[in-house]
N, C-alpha and C positions, 0 to 999 in steps of 0.2 A: 101453491101452498108450501111453506117451508116446514120441514119436520126435523126434530132433533135426532141425534143418534139413538137415544133411548127409545124414541117412538119407532125408529126403523128396526131396532132389535126386537121390539115387541111384534112388529109386523112380520118379521122373519119367523118367529115362533108360531104365529098363526098360520103362515103359509106352508111351512114344512113340518109335517107330522113328526113328533119326537124330538124336534130341535129345542135344546135348552141353552140359551145364550149365556155366556160368561164374560165376554169382552166385546167392546164395540168402539169404533173410532171412525172419523171422517175419511172418505176416499176422495181424491181429486175428481172433479167432473165439471160439466158446463153449468156454472153457478146460476145463470139466469133460468135454466131449464130443469135442473135436477138437483135433488138432495141424495147423496150416496154415502153408504157406510159399509165397512167391513165388519161382519159379525163372526165371532169365534164361539163354537159350541163346546159342551163339556167333553166331547170326544176329540177335540182339536180340529174339527172340520171348520172350513172357512166358507162364508157365504157373502156374496155381494148383494146389497139391497139398493135398489135404484127407484126413487120416488119422483114422479114428475111434479113440477110446480105450477103447470098450467095445461090447458087442454091440448095445445099443439104438441107439447113435449110428450104427453100421454099417447097421442096418436103415433108419434115417432117410435115409441117403445112397442106399440102393438104392431106397427109395420115391421119392425125388426123381428118380432115373434113370428110373423107370417113368412118373412124372408128365411129365417132359420128353419121353419117348417118345410121350405122348399129345398133345403139341403138334405136330400135323402141319404140313407146309409150308404148307398152306392156312390154318391158324390163325395161324401165325407171320407170314404175310403181312399179316394184319389188325392186328398189334400195332405201336404207334408206338415200340417200344423193342426192344432185343435181350434174349435170354434165354441162359442158359448152354448149352453143348453139351459133351458128354463125349468126351475123346480116348482114354482108356484106363483100365483098372483093374488092380489087383494084389491078390491075396488072400493073406492069411496066416491060416491056420486059419479061424475064423468071421468075421474082420474083413476088410473090403475097403477099400483106399485108392483115392481117385479123383484123376485129373489132369484139370484143366479148362483150356481156352483162357482166358487172363486177360481180364477185362472192362475196357474202357477206363473212365476216369473215377474219381471218388472218391465215397465215401458221402455222401449228402445230409445236410448239417448243418442243425439246426433254426434256428440263427442265420441261415444262408444263406437258408432258406426264409422266415423272417420278414422278411428284408431285401428279398425279391423276391416278395411274395405274389401279385401280379397275373400275373407271368410263370411262376415255378416252381410256384405254387399251381395255376394253370390246367393246367400240364403234369401235375402229380400227379393232379388230378381226371380228366383225360382218360385217363391210364394206368389208373387204377382202373376207369373205365368200359369201357375196351378189354378188360380182364381179364374183367369180368362179361358182356361181349358174346360171349365165345368160345363155340363150338358145344358145348353140354353133352352132346349125344348122342355126339360124338366122344370126349369124355373118359370117358363111361360105358362106351363100347365098349373103351376102353383099360384098363378094370378099376379106375378110380378110384372112390372111395366117393361116395355121394350120398344126399340125403334131401330130401323135399318140406317145405313149410312146417309142416304138422301134425306130421310126424315130428320135425322140428327142435324144435318147441315141447315136445312130449312128452319128448324127450331131455333138455331143460333142466329140466323138472319133475322127472324122475327124479334128476338130479344135485342138485336142490334138496333133495329128500327125504334124499339121502345126507348132505349137509352139515348139514342140520337135526338128523339123528340124532346127530351128533358133540357137540351141545350147546355148540359153541364160537363160533357165529355170533350176533351181537346180534339180538334178536327184531325190532327195527325193520327191519333189513335183510331178514330172512326175509319179513316182511309185505310190504315194498316189492317184492321180487322176485316173490313169489307173485302179488301183484295184477297185475303186468305180464304174467306168464306165463299167467295165467288170462283175461286180456283178449284174446279171440280176434281182436278187430278190429285189434290191433297186428301180427298174424301173417298177414295176407293179402298175401303177396308171392309172386312167381314165383321159384322156386329157379333159380340160375344158377351158372356157374363162379365159384369163390371161391379166391383165393390161399391164405387160411387162416393166414398168418403175416406179414401185411403191416405194415410200419412203416418209419421213415426209414432204418434200416440196410440194408434190402433195395433201396433206390433209389440208383442211381448217376447222377451228373451229370458232364458234360464240356462245358466252355466254355458254361455257362449252359443246357444242354439236358439233359433227363432221357433218358439213353441206354440204360439197362439196368435190369432187375428180376431179383433173385436170390431164393433161398430157397424153392423150389417143392415142398418135401417134403410140405406139407399141402394141396396142390391138390385140390379136391373140388367137388362140386355141393352148394350149400346156401344159407345166408342171406347176401345181399350186405352186410348190416350188419356182419358180422365184419371186413371189410376197411376199415371206417371207424372202428372202435372206438379205434384209436390216436390219432385226431385229438382225442379228448376230453381228452388230457393236454397239449395245446398251450395256451400262455398267451395267444397273440394270437388274439382272436376273428376278426380280419380274415382271417387265414390259413385258419381253419376255413371261414368263409363263402365264400372264393374257391374252395377245393377243392370244397366241396359244390355251389356254383353251377356250376362247370365240369363236374363229374360229372353233375349233373342235366341240363345242356344236352346233353351227349353221349348220355345214356341216354334222354332224352325222356320219354315216358309210361311207360317201364319203371322209372323211379325212383319207388318207392312212397312215399306220404306219411309213413309212420312209420319210415323208414329210420334216421334219427338217434336216434329214441327207442329202437329196438332196439340201436343202437350204444352208447348210454349203458348199457343193461342189460348188454350184452356186456362193456363195460369194467369195470363194477363186479363182475359175477359171476365174472370171471376170477380175482379174489382167492379166492372160495369154491372154485373148481375147483382152484386151487393148494393150498388147505388140504386138500381131499379127497385129493389125491395124497400130500401129506406124511403124512396120517393113515394111508393105506394102506401107506406105506413105514415107518411108525413113526419118522419123522425128527422128533424133538422140537424141535430147533433151528429147523427151518423151520415147524413147527406154531406155535411161539411167535411167530415173525416174522409169519406170516400172520394170527394172531389180533390182533397189535398193529396191523397195517394195516387190518384189518376194523374194529377199535374206532375207529381214526382216521377212517375213512370214515363210521362211524356218528355220530361227534361233528360232523363237517363237515355232514352232512345235517341234524342237529338245529339247527345254527346257521342253516341256510338255510330253516328252517321246515318241514322234513319233507314237501316236496312230492312227490307220486307221480311215477314216471317218465313215465307217459303223460299228464301234465297239459297239456303244450303240444301243440296240434294243428297240422297242417301246412297251408301254403298249397297250393292245387292244383298250382301250376306247379313246386314244388320241395320236397324234404324239409325239414321244420321242424327248427330247432335244438331239441335236447332240453332238458328242464328242467335248470337249472344245477346242477352238482355240483362243489363246491370240492375241489381236490386229489384228484381221482379217480386211483387208481393203476392205470394201464393195463398189462395183461400180454399177452404173446403166447400162442398156443394151447399152447405147450410149458410155460407157467406162469411165465415170467420177468417180474418186475415191472419197470416202467420209470419214468423221471422225465423224460418228454419235455418237460415245461414248463421244466425246468432245463437242457435241452440234452443230457441223458444218458439212456442206456437200458441196462438190464441185458441182457447178451448171452449169458447162460447158460440154455439151455432146460431146463425141468423142475427147475431147481435155482437159484431166484432168489436174488440177493443183496439187500442193503438197497435201499430204494426209490430213493435218489438216487445209488447207486454204479454204477460201470461197471468191467468187468474190466480189469486192468492188462495192458499189452503184455508178451509173453514176453521173457525175456532173450535177446539175439541170440547167434548162433553166432560164436565167435572166428574171426578170419581165419586161413585155412590158410597153410601155407608156399607160397611162389611156385614151389617146385620140384615141387609135386604136379601130377598130370595134370589135364586139363581137366574130367574128370567123376569123381565119387567112387564108390567101390565101396559096395555095400550092406553095412552093418555090423550084424551081429546082427539081421537082418531077413528076413522071408519074405513080406511083404505084397505085394499086387498093386496097382499104381497104376491110376488111371483118370482121365480128363480131362473137363472141362466146357467150356462155350462161351465165346466171346469176343464183344465188342460191336463186330462189324464191320458193314459195310453189309448190309442184310437179305438181298439176293440172294446175296452171298457166304456169309453165315452159313447160309442154308438149304441150300446145296449141301453144306456140311460136316455139317450136322445129319442129312442123309439117310444118311450113312455110319454103319455100326455101329461103336461104339468097340471098340478092341482090349481083350481080356481076357486078361491074362498071369498065369501062376502064378510068383510070385517065386522059388520053389524050382526051377523048371524053366528060367527064362529070365533069366539075369543080364544086366545092362546091357552092351550091346556096347561102350560107351565107357568102362566102368569098368576100372581097372587090376587086375591080379591081386593077391591079398593079399600075395604075397611081394615085389611091386614097391614096396609102400608103405614109406616110410622110417619110422624110429622117431619122428621129429618129426611126421610126418603122422598116425601112430596116436595120438600124444598129443593132437593137435589135435582128432581125432574124439572122443576120450574127453572132452575139455573141453567139447565142444559139447552135452553132454546137457542137456535142457530143465530149467529150474528146478523144484524140487519145490514142494509145497503151502505150505511154511513160508517161502518166499522172496519173499513179496509185495513187500517193500521193495526188493529187488534188481530185481524185475520192472519197477518203475516207470521204470527207466532203459533198458529194452529197446528195440531197434530195431523199428519197425513200418514196413513198406513200403507206400506208396501209389503210384498212377499218376504223381503229380507229383514224388515223392520219389526215384525210382530214379536213381542215377547211372550213368554209363557203366560196364558191367561189365568186369572184367579179362579178358584173353584167355588167361592162362596158369594161373590157379588159381581154385578156388572161394573166394569171398570174401563176407562179409556186407556188404550195403549198409547204411550207417548214415545214414538221412535226418536232415536238420536238424530237421524236425518231423514229426509223424505225426498221422494222423486217429485220434482216440480213439473207440473203440467205446463206445457208451453204451447 
C-alpha cells in the first residue's frame, strides 16, 4: 500500500502522544517495500515514519523491532554509535507502520569516505568491530537466529546446489565457489553478532563522525565476513585497507585470517542467491538481469587469470586481502545489487535494479493551504505508526530505549491533533488528493522529487503542513 506524506504525518500524530506535525517530506527508501517520510513537529523534533507496502516488508520491520529489543542497555553502552529506537506503531490489517526518532547526520557517501580514508575509514572499521563484539548469548536469548561456522558453510553449499540445478550459472563460477566452500580451512571462525545488511547507506555521519548505524532487521549470529563483503565493490584500495586494518586492530586475535577471503565469496555468491530468489518467484526480468551480471563476473574472472578465491593467504596479524576480482557486484542480504565503486547502491531489497542504478526520490507532497490546521487528519488509512530511535547522546538514548513503544490501532485512536473531516475545506481535501505518491510509471517525474536530509530541512511553518524542498538531496545508491 502506497501512502502519501500527508498520510504518514497523520500516522505520526496518532502514534506519538502530543506530536503536532508542521512539515513533512519524502525520505529515500526501498521504493518497492516502503513509503518513508520525515515529519517535523511544532517543537522542532524530527520523526521518521516508515510504512510497509506489502506483508513481507511489514515482517522485516517487525523483525527489526525484535532485533533492536535484543540490544540491551548493556550492549548499547559498548557501541561507539547510536541505533534506532521505536516511538510507536500503528497497524492497518496485516501491515504495521513504524515511527522512529530521527537520526542525526547524513548517509555516508563513498566519495566522502574516499576523501577521508584514515579518519572515516578507521571509524567504519571500529564500528564493524563493535558490532561483532556484541554479546551473542544476549542476542540468542532475544530469539535472533544463529549458526556456527560449519552450519554456515553447509547452508552455503545447499544454496550452491540449488543455483547449480537452475543451469543458469557459468560452470567456472560454480567450480570456484564450490572449491572455496569445500575448503574447510577457510571456515574456521568463531561465530559472532552480525549486522547482516551492512553497507554505506546504513552508516550515518555528522560533522565528520560516524554517529549512527541503521537497518538492523537482519541482525543474527553468524559469519563476520558478511559485514565486510560490501567493501569489495569500493574502487579505492586504500579505503578497504584502512577499514580492515582498524577492524583487525579492534578485534585483535578474534579477526580470523581468512575473513576477507570469505567476504569475497559472499560478495560474489550474493548474485547467485539473488538469481535463486528470482527463479523461485518466476520473475523472468530479474532472472535475465542476474544471469547477465553472473556472465559479466565470469568474464572478469577469466581476464584476471581465473585465480581461486582462497589463493591469497593472510598475515597473522590481520586478515588478508582477497584475490582480486574486477567489478564484483556486491549485493545486500535482501538481494539488491550495488555499484559502490561508482558511488551508487541499489536500495531495493529483494528486487534489485540494474547494477549502477539507484532509486529515484519520490515526488514531494504539494504544499497545503496555510489555512489548514497544524496536523492532518488520517485520510483513507487505518495503519498503526511506530517509532524508532534517534542519534542522541548514548545515556539519553538508552533511557528512551528502555521504554516500550506505544502500539496504537489506527481504527481505534485517531490523532488528537487532527481536525475533524467536516472541518477540512474543499481546498484542503484537494491538496490531500494531489499528494498521492507517484506510480510506477512516473520515474521521470520522481527525479525532481524532494528528499529531506538532516542538513536540508528548512525551518518548518507553524500554521500548516508543508513539504520542505531542499536545494539538494542525498541520493540513495
